[in-house]
C-alpha positions as CSV (number, residue, x, y, z in Angstrom):
1,M,47.6,-185.6,59.0
2,S,44.0,-185.1,57.9
3,M,41.6,-182.4,57.1
4,L,38.9,-181.3,59.6
5,C,36.7,-178.5,60.7
6,D,36.2,-178.9,64.4
7,K,35.9,-181.5,67.1
8,N,33.1,-184.1,66.4
9,K,31.9,-182.4,63.2
10,N,32.2,-183.0,59.5
11,A,35.4,-182.1,57.7
12,L,35.9,-178.5,56.5
13,V,38.0,-178.7,53.3
14,G,41.1,-176.5,53.6
15,V,41.8,-177.0,57.3
16,A,44.5,-179.5,58.1
17,L,44.8,-181.4,61.4
18,A,48.4,-181.5,62.7
19,Q,49.4,-184.2,65.2
20,T,52.1,-181.9,66.6
21,A,53.3,-178.4,66.1
22,S,56.1,-179.7,63.9
23,D,53.5,-180.5,61.3
24,F,52.7,-176.8,60.8
25,S,54.6,-177.0,57.5
26,I,51.4,-178.4,55.9
27,I,50.3,-174.8,55.7
28,Q,52.5,-174.7,52.6
29,D,50.2,-177.1,50.8
30,P,48.3,-175.3,48.0
31,D,45.0,-176.7,49.2
32,C,45.6,-175.7,52.8
33,A,44.2,-172.4,54.2
34,A,44.8,-173.3,57.9
35,V,46.4,-175.9,60.2
36,L,44.9,-176.8,63.5
37,C,46.9,-178.6,66.2
38,Q,45.2,-179.9,69.3
39,A,48.2,-181.5,70.9
40,G,50.9,-180.1,73.1
41,I,49.4,-178.7,76.3
42,S,47.9,-180.7,79.2
43,S,44.4,-180.3,80.5
44,H,46.0,-179.7,83.9
45,I,47.7,-176.5,82.7
46,L,44.5,-175.3,81.1
47,A,42.6,-175.9,84.3
48,W,45.3,-174.0,86.2
49,L,45.1,-171.1,83.8
50,A,41.3,-171.1,84.1
51,S,41.6,-170.9,88.0
52,L,43.8,-167.8,88.0
53,D,42.6,-164.3,88.9
54,P,42.3,-162.5,85.5
55,A,44.6,-159.8,87.0
56,C,47.4,-162.4,87.0
57,L,47.1,-163.3,83.3
58,P,49.9,-162.1,81.1
59,K,49.3,-159.1,78.8
60,A,51.9,-158.1,76.3
61,R,52.7,-156.9,72.7
62,V,56.4,-157.1,71.8
63,I,58.5,-157.6,68.6
64,L,61.6,-159.5,69.1
65,R,64.0,-162.0,67.6
66,P,62.9,-165.7,67.9
67,D,65.8,-166.5,70.1
68,R,64.6,-164.0,72.7
69,V,61.2,-165.5,73.2
70,H,62.0,-167.5,76.4
71,S,63.4,-164.5,78.3
72,A,60.5,-162.3,77.1
73,L,58.0,-164.9,78.3
74,V,59.7,-165.1,81.8
75,Q,59.6,-161.3,82.0
76,I,56.0,-161.0,80.8
77,C,54.7,-163.6,83.3
78,G,56.7,-162.0,86.1
79,M,55.3,-158.5,85.3
80,S,51.7,-160.0,85.4
81,Q,52.4,-161.5,88.8
82,M,51.5,-164.9,87.5
83,P,52.2,-167.3,90.4
84,V,55.7,-168.8,90.4
85,C,55.2,-172.6,90.2
86,A,55.7,-175.7,88.0
87,E,52.5,-174.8,86.1
88,R,53.9,-171.4,85.1
89,D,57.2,-173.0,84.0
90,A,55.2,-175.5,81.8
91,F,53.1,-172.7,80.4
92,I,56.2,-170.7,79.4
93,A,57.9,-173.8,77.9
94,H,54.8,-174.6,75.9
95,A,54.5,-171.1,74.5
96,Q,58.2,-171.1,73.6
97,Q,57.9,-174.5,71.8
98,L,54.9,-173.2,69.9
99,S,56.9,-170.1,68.8
100,D,59.9,-172.2,67.8
101,A,57.8,-174.5,65.6
102,F,55.9,-171.6,64.0
103,M,59.0,-169.6,63.2
104,H,60.8,-172.6,61.9
105,I,58.2,-172.7,59.1
106,M,57.9,-168.9,58.6
107,K,61.7,-168.2,58.7
108,A,61.2,-164.5,59.5
109,P,63.9,-162.5,61.3
110,Y,61.4,-161.1,63.9
111,L,58.3,-162.2,65.7
112,R,55.4,-160.2,67.1
113,L,54.2,-161.9,70.3
114,R,51.0,-160.8,71.8
115,F,49.1,-162.0,74.9
116,D,45.5,-160.6,75.0
117,V,43.3,-160.8,78.1
118,I,39.8,-160.4,76.8
119,S,36.4,-160.1,78.6
120,H,34.4,-158.3,75.9
121,N,33.7,-158.7,72.2
122,A,37.2,-158.0,70.8
123,C,36.7,-158.5,67.1
124,S,33.2,-159.3,65.9
125,R,33.9,-159.1,62.1
126,F,35.0,-162.2,60.2
127,H,38.2,-161.4,58.3
128,I,41.5,-162.5,56.8
129,D,44.6,-160.9,58.4
130,A,46.8,-158.5,56.3
131,L,49.8,-160.7,57.1
132,T,51.7,-163.6,55.7
133,A,50.3,-165.9,58.4
134,R,49.1,-165.8,62.0
135,L,49.1,-168.3,64.8
136,I,46.4,-168.1,67.5
137,R,46.1,-170.2,70.6
138,T,43.4,-169.6,73.2
139,Y,44.6,-170.8,76.6
140,R,41.5,-169.8,78.5
141,G,37.9,-169.2,77.4
142,T,36.2,-169.8,74.1
143,G,38.4,-170.4,71.1
144,T,38.6,-168.6,67.8
145,Q,35.7,-168.9,65.4
146,Y,36.3,-169.6,61.7
147,G,34.5,-170.6,58.5
148,L,34.4,-170.3,54.8
149,A,34.1,-166.7,53.4
150,N,30.6,-165.9,52.2
151,A,30.2,-162.8,50.1
152,A,28.8,-159.9,52.2
153,R,27.7,-162.3,55.0
154,D,29.1,-164.3,57.9
155,P,30.0,-167.9,57.1
156,E,26.9,-170.1,56.9
157,I,28.6,-172.6,59.2
158,V,30.8,-171.3,62.0
159,H,33.4,-173.6,63.6
160,R,35.3,-173.1,66.8
161,V,38.9,-173.9,67.6
162,P,39.0,-175.9,70.8
163,T,40.4,-174.2,73.9
164,G,44.1,-175.1,74.1
165,A,44.4,-175.9,70.4
166,A,46.5,-173.8,68.1
167,I,45.5,-172.7,64.6
168,V,47.8,-171.3,61.9
169,L,45.9,-169.2,59.3
170,R,47.2,-167.9,56.0
171,G,46.9,-164.2,55.6
172,K,46.4,-161.9,52.6
173,R,50.2,-161.6,52.1
174,W,50.8,-165.4,51.7
175,P,52.7,-165.8,48.5
176,S,50.0,-167.9,46.8
177,K,46.3,-167.9,47.3
178,A,44.5,-170.9,48.8
179,K,41.7,-172.4,46.8
180,L,39.3,-171.4,49.6
181,D,39.1,-168.2,51.7
182,L,39.0,-169.0,55.4
183,V,37.9,-166.2,57.6
184,H,38.0,-166.0,61.4
185,R,37.1,-163.8,64.4
186,S,37.2,-163.6,68.1
187,P,34.1,-165.2,69.6
188,P,31.4,-162.9,71.0
189,I,31.6,-163.2,74.8
190,Q,30.0,-159.9,76.0
191,G,27.9,-160.6,79.1
192,T,29.1,-164.2,79.6
193,G,31.4,-163.3,82.5
194,Q,34.3,-165.2,81.0
195,T,37.8,-164.0,80.5
196,R,39.9,-165.3,77.6
197,L,43.7,-165.6,77.4
198,V,44.9,-165.6,73.8
199,L,48.4,-165.9,72.4
200,V,48.9,-164.4,68.9
201,L,52.2,-164.9,66.9
202,D,52.9,-163.0,63.7
203,P,56.1,-163.3,61.6
204,I,57.7,-159.9,60.9
205,A,60.0,-159.5,57.9
206,D,60.9,-155.9,58.6
207,L,60.8,-153.9,61.8
208,D,58.9,-151.0,60.1
209,E,56.2,-153.5,59.1
210,G,55.6,-154.5,62.8
211,V,55.1,-151.0,64.1
């Protein structure tokens, strides 16, 4: 594993590059504020997702036990009328594997699983989530932006998570503070005509917390 900022750019200290989702455990390193994993989903599946009518993209926000993720994904994709095909099966399997790897590290009894379909500027302010940690993967459209916190201003250098890559970010409730504050936001896409599909996973220790 190595530290990086974004594809083809100089390293951003505090962001670790994971070869596979099983390497998410490096988030526990005191010097690590985030882990980025670019492996795990094929360009063919990403191209298939990009070709779909936005009306067929999955939208959901559910809290469930980790062992219920697969059945929930099947139901969510069915309700969205995502075409039944090998690509859909691969998409579901990939999202489940990502969830399994993340929750293996977080060890929370519940998971908040969210699919967002976004065609506007969803969250323009750079921030740190009020959570232990969060996993974000953009399956379609421009990936999450991130950078080092800069008092009262946006980061001087803004980096982007590649489409299809997953990033795990420490939140404000992580037991120990990272040496560097890494902030992130949804990319501004208003007026571009693009539609993003984003998976967000949050560990939930208590059901009251997830409401």
